[in-house]
C-alpha positions as CSV (number, residue, x, y, z in Angstrom):
1,M,0.1,0.1,0.0
2,T,1.4,3.4,-1.0
3,A,0.8,6.8,0.2
4,D,-0.6,9.2,-2.2
5,P,1.2,12.6,-3.1
6,A,-1.1,14.3,-0.3
7,S,-0.2,12.1,2.1
8,T,2.8,13.4,3.6
9,I,3.8,12.4,7.1
10,D,5.1,15.2,9.2
11,P,6.9,13.9,11.9
12,A,6.8,17.0,13.7
13,E,4.4,16.9,16.9
14,S,3.5,20.2,16.4
15,D,1.6,19.7,12.8
16,P,-1.8,21.2,13.5
17,R,-3.6,18.3,11.6
18,W,-2.3,15.8,14.3
19,R,-3.1,18.3,17.1
20,A,-6.6,18.1,15.8
21,V,-6.5,14.2,15.7
22,V,-5.1,14.1,19.2
23,E,-7.9,16.6,20.4
24,R,-10.7,14.6,18.2
25,D,-11.4,18.1,16.8
26,A,-14.9,18.2,14.9
27,A,-14.3,21.6,13.7
28,Q,-11.5,20.0,11.2
29,D,-13.9,17.4,9.9
30,G,-14.3,17.8,6.2
31,R,-11.1,19.8,5.8
32,F,-8.8,16.5,5.8
33,V,-9.0,12.9,6.8
34,Y,-6.1,10.9,8.1
35,S,-5.3,7.1,7.6
36,V,-3.4,4.7,9.6
37,R,-1.0,2.3,8.1
38,T,-1.4,-0.8,10.5
39,T,-5.3,-0.8,10.0
40,G,-5.6,0.1,6.4
41,V,-8.2,2.6,7.8
42,Y,-9.0,6.2,7.3
43,C,-11.1,8.6,9.5
44,R,-12.1,12.1,10.3
45,P,-10.4,14.1,12.5
46,S,-12.7,13.5,15.5
47,C,-13.3,10.1,15.3
48,A,-13.4,8.2,18.7
49,S,-11.2,5.1,17.8
50,R,-8.3,4.1,20.0
51,R,-5.6,7.2,18.8
52,A,-2.9,5.3,16.3
53,K,0.9,5.7,16.8
54,R,2.0,9.0,15.0
55,E,4.4,7.1,12.9
56,N,1.6,5.3,11.4
57,V,-0.4,8.4,10.6
58,A,-0.8,9.8,7.0
59,F,-3.0,12.8,6.3
60,H,-5.3,13.1,2.8
61,A,-6.7,16.2,1.5
62,T,-10.0,14.3,0.6
63,T,-11.6,10.9,1.1
64,E,-11.1,10.2,-2.5
65,A,-7.2,10.7,-2.1
66,A,-7.6,8.3,0.9
67,E,-9.1,5.6,-1.1
68,A,-6.9,6.0,-3.9
69,A,-4.2,5.5,-1.8
70,G,-5.7,1.8,-0.9
71,F,-7.5,2.8,2.5
72,R,-11.0,2.0,3.4
73,A,-13.5,4.3,5.2
74,C,-13.8,3.7,9.0
75,K,-16.8,2.2,10.0
76,R,-17.4,4.1,13.4
77,C,-16.9,7.9,12.1
78,R,-18.1,7.5,8.7
79,P,-15.9,10.1,7.2
80,K,-17.5,10.0,3.7
81,E,-21.1,11.0,5.4
82,A,-21.8,14.5,6.3
83,G,-22.1,14.3,10.0
84,G,-21.0,11.0,10.3
85,R,-22.1,8.7,12.9
86,H,-24.4,11.5,14.3
87,A,-26.0,12.2,10.8
88,D,-29.3,11.0,11.9
89,K,-29.1,13.1,15.1
90,I,-28.5,16.0,13.3
91,A,-31.3,15.5,10.7
92,R,-33.8,15.4,13.8
93,A,-32.2,18.6,15.0
94,C,-32.9,20.2,11.6
95,R,-36.5,18.8,11.7
96,M,-36.7,20.1,15.4
97,I,-35.6,23.6,14.3
98,E,-38.0,23.7,11.3
99,Q,-41.2,22.7,13.3
100,A,-40.5,24.9,16.2
101,D,-42.5,28.5,16.3
102,E,-39.6,30.0,18.0
103,P,-35.9,28.6,17.5
104,P,-34.7,26.1,20.2
105,T,-31.8,27.1,22.4
106,L,-28.4,25.1,21.6
107,D,-29.1,23.4,25.1
108,R,-32.2,22.1,24.1
109,L,-31.1,20.7,21.0
110,A,-27.9,19.2,22.5
111,E,-30.0,17.6,25.0
112,A,-32.6,15.8,22.4
113,A,-29.4,14.6,20.4
114,G,-27.7,13.3,23.7
115,L,-24.7,15.1,23.1
116,S,-23.0,18.1,25.0
117,A,-23.7,21.3,23.6
118,F,-19.9,21.8,22.7
119,H,-19.9,18.4,20.8
120,F,-23.4,19.1,19.4
121,H,-22.8,22.9,18.0
122,R,-19.5,21.0,16.1
123,A,-21.4,18.0,14.9
124,F,-24.4,20.2,13.3
125,K,-21.9,22.9,11.6
126,A,-19.8,19.8,10.2
127,A,-23.1,18.2,8.9
128,T,-24.9,21.1,7.6
129,G,-22.3,24.0,7.1
130,L,-24.1,26.2,9.1
131,T,-24.2,27.0,12.9
132,P,-27.6,25.9,14.7
133,K,-28.2,29.5,14.9
134,A,-27.2,30.0,11.5
135,Y,-30.0,27.3,10.6
136,A,-32.4,28.8,12.7
137,D,-31.8,32.0,10.9
138,A,-32.2,30.2,7.6
139,V,-35.8,28.5,8.7
140,R,-37.0,32.0,9.9
141,A,-35.8,33.7,6.6
142,G,-37.7,31.0,4.5
143,R,-41.1,31.6,6.6
144,V,-40.8,35.3,6.1
145,R,-40.1,35.1,2.2
146,E,-43.2,32.8,2.2
147,N,-45.2,34.7,4.1
148,L,-44.1,38.2,2.5
149,G,-45.1,36.5,-0.9
150,K,-48.8,35.9,0.2
151,A,-50.8,38.7,-1.0
152,Q,-53.5,38.6,2.2
153,E,-49.9,39.3,4.5
154,N,-48.6,42.6,5.6
155,V,-45.2,43.1,7.0
156,T,-46.8,43.2,10.7
157,S,-48.6,39.7,10.0
158,T,-45.5,38.4,8.8
159,I,-43.6,39.2,11.7
160,Y,-45.6,37.0,13.9
161,A,-46.2,34.2,11.3
162,S,-42.6,33.9,10.9
163,G,-42.0,33.6,14.7
164,F,-40.3,36.8,15.9
165,N,-42.2,38.1,19.3
166,S,-41.0,41.5,18.5
167,N,-40.9,44.3,15.6
168,G,-37.3,45.4,16.9
169,R,-36.0,41.8,16.6
170,F,-37.4,41.2,13.1
171,Y,-36.2,44.4,11.7
172,E,-32.7,43.6,13.1
173,S,-32.5,40.6,11.0
174,A,-34.7,41.6,7.7
175,D,-31.7,43.1,5.6
176,R,-29.8,40.0,6.2
177,M,-32.3,37.6,5.5
178,L,-33.9,39.5,2.3
179,G,-31.1,41.6,1.1
180,M,-33.5,44.6,1.4
181,T,-36.1,45.9,3.1
182,P,-39.0,43.8,4.1
183,G,-41.4,46.1,2.2
184,A,-39.1,46.1,-0.9
185,Y,-39.1,42.5,-0.9
186,R,-42.7,42.1,-1.1
187,D,-43.2,44.5,-3.8
188,G,-40.6,42.5,-5.8
189,G,-37.5,44.3,-5.2
190,R,-38.8,47.7,-5.0
191,D,-35.6,50.2,-4.8
192,A,-33.3,47.3,-4.5
193,E,-30.2,47.7,-6.9
194,I,-29.0,44.1,-9.0
195,R,-25.8,44.9,-11.1
196,F,-25.8,42.4,-14.0
197,A,-24.3,41.5,-17.3
198,I,-24.7,39.0,-20.1
199,A,-22.2,37.6,-22.0
200,E,-21.5,34.4,-24.5
201,C,-19.4,31.6,-23.9
202,S,-18.8,27.9,-25.1
203,L,-22.2,27.0,-23.4
204,G,-24.2,29.4,-24.8
205,S,-25.4,32.9,-23.3
206,I,-24.5,33.2,-19.3
207,L,-26.0,35.9,-17.3
208,V,-24.4,37.0,-13.9
209,A,-26.1,38.9,-11.4
210,A,-24.9,40.3,-7.8
211,S,-26.5,42.1,-5.0
212,Q,-24.4,44.0,-2.4
213,R,-24.2,40.9,-0.7
214,G,-22.6,38.7,-3.5
215,V,-23.1,36.9,-6.9
216,C,-27.2,35.9,-6.5
217,A,-27.7,34.5,-9.8
218,I,-25.7,32.9,-12.8
219,L,-28.0,31.4,-15.4
220,L,-27.3,29.7,-18.6
221,G,-29.4,29.5,-21.9
222,D,-29.5,29.9,-25.5
223,D,-31.3,33.4,-25.4
224,P,-30.0,36.1,-23.8
225,D,-33.2,38.0,-23.6
226,A,-34.8,35.1,-22.0
227,L,-32.2,35.4,-19.5
228,A,-32.7,38.7,-18.7
229,R,-36.2,38.3,-18.4
230,A,-35.8,35.5,-15.8
231,L,-34.0,37.8,-13.5
232,Q,-36.6,40.4,-13.9
233,D,-39.2,37.9,-13.0
234,R,-37.4,37.4,-9.7
235,F,-37.2,41.0,-8.8
236,P,-39.8,42.6,-11.2
237,K,-39.4,45.8,-9.3
238,A,-35.8,46.2,-8.6
239,E,-33.3,48.5,-10.4
240,L,-31.3,46.3,-12.7
241,I,-28.2,48.1,-13.5
242,G,-26.0,46.6,-16.8
243,G,-23.1,47.6,-19.0
244,E,-20.8,48.3,-16.0
245,P,-17.0,47.7,-17.2
246,A,-16.0,46.6,-13.4
247,F,-19.1,44.4,-13.2
248,E,-18.1,42.4,-16.4
249,A,-14.8,41.7,-15.5
250,L,-16.4,39.5,-12.5
251,V,-18.6,37.9,-15.6
252,A,-15.2,37.1,-17.2
253,Q,-14.0,35.4,-14.4
254,V,-17.3,33.2,-14.3
255,I,-16.5,32.3,-17.8
256,G,-13.1,31.5,-17.3
257,F,-14.4,28.8,-14.6
258,V,-17.0,27.6,-16.8
259,E,-14.3,26.9,-19.7
260,A,-11.4,25.8,-17.6
261,P,-12.9,24.3,-13.9
262,G,-9.6,23.8,-12.8
263,V,-9.0,27.4,-11.9
264,G,-11.4,27.5,-9.3
265,L,-14.0,30.0,-8.5
266,D,-14.0,31.8,-5.2
267,L,-16.7,34.8,-5.3
268,P,-18.8,35.7,-2.3
269,L,-22.8,34.3,-3.0
270,D,-26.1,35.9,-1.8
271,I,-27.8,32.8,-1.4
272,R,-31.4,33.0,-0.6
273,G,-33.4,29.8,-0.2
274,T,-34.9,27.8,2.6
275,A,-33.1,26.2,5.2
276,F,-33.4,22.7,3.5
277,Q,-32.3,24.2,0.3
278,Q,-29.3,25.7,1.6
279,R,-28.5,22.4,3.2
280,V,-28.7,20.8,0.1
281,W,-26.5,23.6,-1.9
282,T,-24.0,23.4,1.1
283,A,-23.5,19.3,0.6
284,L,-23.6,20.1,-3.5
285,R,-20.2,22.2,-2.8
286,D,-18.9,19.5,-1.1
287,V,-18.9,17.1,-3.8
288,P,-15.4,17.4,-5.2
289,M,-15.0,18.6,-9.0
290,G,-14.7,15.8,-11.2
291,E,-17.1,13.4,-9.1
292,T,-20.7,12.9,-9.3
293,V,-23.4,11.6,-6.9
294,S,-26.6,10.5,-6.9
295,Y,-29.6,12.2,-5.3
296,A,-30.2,9.5,-2.9
297,E,-26.6,9.3,-1.7
298,L,-26.7,13.1,-1.1
299,A,-29.9,12.7,0.6
300,R,-28.0,9.9,2.7
301,R,-24.9,12.2,3.0
302,M,-27.4,14.9,4.7
303,G,-28.5,12.2,6.8
304,E,-32.0,12.5,5.3
305,P,-32.3,8.8,3.2
306,K,-35.9,9.6,2.1
307,A,-35.3,13.0,1.0
308,A,-34.1,12.2,-2.6
309,R,-37.0,13.8,-4.4
310,A,-36.5,16.6,-2.2
311,V,-33.0,17.0,-2.7
312,G,-33.4,17.0,-6.6
313,M,-36.6,20.0,-6.1
314,A,-33.9,22.0,-4.5
315,C,-31.2,21.1,-7.3
316,G,-34.0,22.5,-9.5
317,A,-34.4,25.6,-7.5
318,N,-30.8,26.8,-7.6
319,M,-30.4,29.8,-9.6
320,I,-26.5,30.0,-9.3
321,A,-25.3,27.9,-11.8
322,V,-21.6,26.2,-11.4
323,A,-20.8,28.0,-8.4
324,I,-23.2,25.8,-6.6
325,P,-22.6,22.6,-8.5
326,C,-26.4,20.9,-9.1
327,H,-24.6,19.4,-12.3
328,R,-22.9,17.1,-10.4
329,V,-26.0,15.6,-9.3
330,V,-27.0,12.5,-11.4
331,R,-29.6,9.6,-11.3
332,A,-28.4,6.3,-9.4
333,D,-27.4,4.4,-12.5
334,G,-25.0,7.2,-13.3
335,G,-27.3,8.8,-16.2
336,L,-28.0,12.4,-16.5
337,S,-31.5,13.5,-14.9
338,G,-33.2,17.0,-15.3
339,Y,-31.0,20.0,-15.2
340,R,-32.3,23.6,-15.4
341,W,-30.4,24.5,-18.2
342,G,-30.3,21.5,-20.2
343,A,-28.7,17.8,-20.2
344,E,-26.1,18.8,-22.8
345,R,-24.7,21.8,-20.9
346,K,-25.0,19.5,-17.9
347,Q,-22.8,16.8,-19.5
348,A,-20.4,19.4,-20.8
349,L,-19.6,20.6,-17.2
350,I,-19.3,17.0,-16.0
351,D,-16.7,16.3,-18.7
352,R,-14.7,19.5,-18.3
353,E,-14.2,19.1,-14.4
354,K,-13.2,15.3,-15.0
355,A,-10.8,16.4,-17.7
356,A,-9.4,19.1,-15.3
357,K,-9.1,16.8,-12.1
């Protein structure tokens, strides 16, 4: 069994990865895995298994690298699954947050999961990409958007229907949740500024749009006018600003990533979706470039094995192509399934990522 190039063993006891293993630091889960030469197994840093001798340990950037080096996944900490052995507990905690009128406290969530508050907080973030508070905020944001979208609901009604017990707490959170004032959101983005540009790439037309918080849309298609209408339909009363040279440079960066995925894409994103959608989109960003995963497998990694259909719907609701890589999800048999921007584009993106891997 030979080590892969990423599996360098640093003999220094001060190596931060080794310290993470010694301390069973769950905050490092997902950042690397470690393998043990004498057992042939690889684990996440927080694994509760008996500590191996330092000289037998190697570090790997991904689970795929560990398996390529000939190691198999630990059955105790399940490093290939988001949340590992606590995935079911985290999934139940998510449902508990979603069903509560007001966000449960950290202590209450931890007690229901049978974990200490400290351990639960780390396990929850490792599984979902969000802290329990951020997840609860996302649930509330979804309720706010849903209630503001109802014709009969005014802002005051929305405050209480969304679980807020005071106007002050609602307005403190509103801009962060919506990217604009509640009244502006209810009126289709009135007074909001969204900058955008449309260009051409090898996959056809591409539209990139951004709010003050970050990129809020990357759309692909054949008709530039149709892409512009899709953006306008989402915020019919927003001020759409196009043609700015500085913004077109950002579009060029996105196109560069589409054409050559290996260059990477590191942009601030303005992600707007329900709490479940954000969980799916976070899980999607954890799928390595050049690899694919089935809807059922992605649901299983999230600790929601029966939610494959809901995962598919969340993928379909994604408005930020390539940066949130819903093209990496395929059918259980490996075949292409529906893709918002067409199966041919999906296949092209998959092929390019495999070639750049």
